[in-house]
C-alpha positions as CSV (number, residue, x, y, z in Angstrom):
1,X,-83.2,-38.6,82.7
2,X,-82.8,-35.0,81.5
3,X,-86.0,-33.4,80.1
4,X,-85.0,-32.0,76.7
5,X,-86.7,-29.1,74.8
6,X,-85.7,-28.5,71.2
7,X,-86.3,-25.1,69.6
8,X,-85.7,-24.6,65.9
9,X,-86.5,-21.9,63.4
10,X,-85.0,-19.2,61.2
11,X,-83.1,-16.1,62.3
12,X,-84.9,-13.5,64.5
13,X,-88.0,-15.5,64.8
14,X,-87.8,-15.4,68.6
15,X,-86.1,-18.7,69.5
16,X,-83.7,-17.2,71.9
17,X,-86.2,-15.1,73.8
18,X,-88.5,-18.1,74.2
19,X,-85.7,-20.5,75.1
20,X,-84.2,-18.2,77.8
21,X,-87.7,-17.6,79.2
22,X,-88.4,-21.3,79.4
23,X,-85.0,-22.0,81.0
24,X,-85.6,-19.4,83.7
25,X,-89.1,-20.5,84.4
26,X,-88.3,-24.3,84.7
27,X,-84.7,-23.9,86.0
28,X,-83.4,-25.7,82.9
29,X,-80.0,-25.3,81.3
30,X,-80.1,-23.3,78.1
31,X,-77.8,-23.3,75.0
32,X,-78.0,-21.0,72.1
33,X,-76.3,-23.3,69.6
34,X,-75.7,-20.4,67.2
35,X,-73.0,-19.2,69.7
36,X,-71.0,-22.4,69.0
37,X,-70.6,-21.4,65.4
38,X,-69.8,-17.8,66.4
39,X,-67.2,-19.0,68.9
40,X,-65.5,-21.2,66.2
41,X,-65.7,-18.2,63.8
42,X,-64.2,-15.8,66.3
43,X,-61.2,-18.1,67.1
44,X,-60.7,-18.8,63.4
45,X,-60.6,-15.1,62.6
46,X,-58.2,-14.3,65.5
47,X,-55.8,-17.3,65.1
48,X,-56.2,-18.4,61.4
49,X,-56.6,-22.0,62.6
50,X,-58.7,-24.5,60.8
51,X,-62.4,-24.2,61.9
52,X,-62.8,-28.0,62.0
53,X,-59.9,-28.3,64.4
54,X,-61.3,-25.5,66.6
55,X,-64.8,-27.1,66.6
56,X,-63.4,-30.4,67.9
57,X,-61.8,-28.6,70.9
58,X,-64.5,-26.1,71.7
59,X,-65.4,-25.6,75.4
60,X,-68.1,-23.7,77.2
61,X,-65.7,-20.9,78.2
62,X,-65.3,-20.2,74.5
63,X,-69.0,-19.2,74.4
64,X,-68.2,-16.2,76.7
65,X,-66.0,-14.4,74.3
66,X,-67.1,-10.7,74.2
67,X,-67.1,-10.3,70.4
68,X,-69.5,-13.1,69.5
69,X,-72.3,-10.7,68.5
70,X,-70.3,-8.5,66.1
71,X,-71.1,-8.5,62.4
72,X,-67.8,-9.8,61.2
73,X,-68.1,-12.9,63.4
74,X,-71.7,-13.4,62.5
75,X,-70.9,-13.5,58.8
76,X,-68.0,-15.9,59.2
77,X,-70.2,-18.1,61.4
78,X,-72.8,-18.3,58.6
79,X,-70.0,-19.5,56.3
80,X,-68.6,-22.0,58.7
81,X,-72.0,-23.4,59.6
82,X,-72.4,-25.0,56.2
83,X,-69.2,-27.1,56.6
84,X,-70.3,-30.7,57.4
85,X,-67.2,-31.5,59.5
86,X,-67.8,-28.5,61.7
87,X,-71.4,-29.4,62.3
88,X,-70.5,-33.0,63.1
89,X,-67.8,-31.9,65.6
90,X,-70.3,-29.5,67.3
91,X,-73.0,-32.1,67.3
92,X,-71.1,-34.0,70.0
93,X,-70.9,-30.8,72.2
94,X,-74.6,-30.3,71.8
95,X,-75.5,-33.9,72.6
96,X,-73.4,-33.8,75.8
97,X,-75.1,-30.5,76.8
98,X,-78.6,-32.0,76.3
99,X,-77.9,-34.6,79.0
100,X,-76.9,-32.2,81.7
101,X,-79.0,-31.7,84.8
102,X,-82.8,-32.1,85.2
103,X,-83.6,-30.2,82.0
104,X,-81.9,-28.8,78.9
105,X,-83.2,-26.4,76.3
106,X,-81.3,-26.0,73.0
107,X,-82.2,-23.6,70.2
108,X,-80.9,-23.7,66.7
109,X,-81.7,-24.9,63.2
110,X,-81.4,-28.7,63.4
111,X,-82.0,-29.5,67.1
112,X,-85.2,-31.5,66.8
113,X,-84.2,-33.2,63.6
114,X,-80.5,-34.0,64.1
115,X,-79.1,-33.1,67.5
116,X,-82.0,-34.2,69.8
117,X,-84.5,-36.2,67.6
118,X,-85.9,-37.8,70.8
119,X,-86.5,-34.5,72.6
120,X,-89.4,-34.6,75.1
121,X,-91.0,-31.6,73.4
122,X,-90.1,-29.8,70.1
123,X,-90.9,-26.3,69.0
124,X,-90.5,-24.7,65.6
125,X,-90.6,-20.9,65.8
126,X,-91.2,-18.8,62.7
127,X,-92.2,-15.4,61.5
128,X,-92.4,-13.6,58.2
129,X,-89.1,-12.4,56.7
130,X,-90.3,-8.8,56.9
131,X,-91.1,-9.1,60.6
132,X,-87.8,-10.8,61.3
133,X,-85.9,-8.2,59.4
134,X,-87.6,-5.4,61.3
135,X,-86.6,-7.0,64.6
136,X,-83.0,-7.5,63.5
137,X,-82.9,-3.9,62.1
138,X,-84.2,-2.5,65.4
139,X,-81.5,-4.5,67.4
140,X,-78.7,-3.2,65.1
141,X,-80.0,0.4,65.5
142,X,-79.8,0.1,69.3
143,X,-76.2,-1.1,68.9
144,X,-75.4,1.8,66.7
145,X,-74.7,-0.3,63.6
146,X,-74.9,1.6,60.4
147,X,-77.1,-0.3,57.9
148,X,-80.5,-0.2,56.2
149,X,-83.7,-2.2,56.5
150,X,-83.2,-3.4,52.9
151,X,-79.8,-4.7,53.6
152,X,-80.9,-6.5,56.7
153,X,-83.9,-8.0,54.9
154,X,-81.6,-9.3,52.1
155,X,-79.3,-10.8,54.7
156,X,-82.2,-12.6,56.4
157,X,-83.4,-14.0,53.1
158,X,-79.9,-15.1,52.2
159,X,-79.5,-16.8,55.5
160,X,-82.8,-18.6,55.1
161,X,-81.7,-19.9,51.8
162,X,-78.4,-21.1,53.1
163,X,-80.1,-22.8,56.1
164,X,-82.6,-24.6,53.8
165,X,-80.2,-25.5,51.0
166,X,-77.1,-26.9,52.9
167,X,-76.5,-30.5,52.1
168,X,-75.7,-31.7,55.7
169,X,-78.3,-30.9,58.4
170,X,-80.5,-28.4,56.6
171,X,-83.2,-26.5,58.6
172,X,-86.4,-28.6,58.5
173,X,-89.4,-28.4,60.7
174,X,-89.6,-31.5,62.8
175,X,-92.8,-33.5,62.0
176,X,-93.7,-33.7,65.7
177,X,-92.9,-30.0,66.6
178,X,-95.3,-27.5,68.0
179,X,-95.3,-24.5,65.6
180,X,-95.4,-21.0,66.9
181,X,-95.7,-18.2,64.4
182,X,-94.6,-15.0,66.1
183,X,-95.4,-12.7,63.1
184,X,-98.5,-11.4,64.8
185,X,-98.1,-13.0,68.2
186,X,-96.6,-11.0,71.0
187,X,-93.5,-12.4,72.6
188,X,-95.3,-12.6,75.9
189,X,-98.1,-14.7,74.4
190,X,-95.6,-16.9,72.6
191,X,-93.6,-17.5,75.8
192,X,-96.8,-18.3,77.8
193,X,-98.0,-20.7,75.1
194,X,-94.6,-22.5,75.1
195,X,-94.6,-22.6,78.9
196,X,-98.1,-24.2,79.0
197,X,-97.1,-26.8,76.4
198,X,-93.9,-27.7,78.3
199,X,-95.7,-27.9,81.6
200,X,-98.3,-30.2,80.1
201,X,-95.7,-32.6,78.8
202,X,-93.8,-32.6,82.1
203,X,-97.1,-33.3,84.0
204,X,-97.9,-36.2,81.6
205,X,-94.4,-37.7,82.3
206,X,-94.7,-37.5,86.1
């Protein structure tokens, strides 16, 4: 049986950093599920094809497209992510990934509630909107993107509302999730806390 770790939370809370660190430490497979929506968005923008059709045919090689982090793709991905048929199609991809190898870590918005409700351990990573906007703004500055903190903050708040309000599969904290608030917690401390919790559950199962 694959040991499954679900990581949920809003944008720029630290899900990816924690997920990648756990995957490296425990030699588990890791999937940033946000890339699925970006991959669909990228192909839709390039080809004009129906996003639902693209989602049903998505493969892991599509996640290696070089433009998945650009702003145009990110905005289109946010729009596509609220389409129920797209989410349903990508749910199959994620479920199959979660059963690969000895361990799998998936991060997103609905992993512990919809994709992997029976995950061995669940995390919900959060941080204040201001802290998250500062992180995202710093990332964009490093990439030479021209924007302002105020614009980034408004985009973070808009994405939070979109994630919480969508009809199908909204972002909700799983009842049985460990909550890590990274507003005032260093990423090193957050990663170490997550590692300890995962190791404890693994030990209990062995």
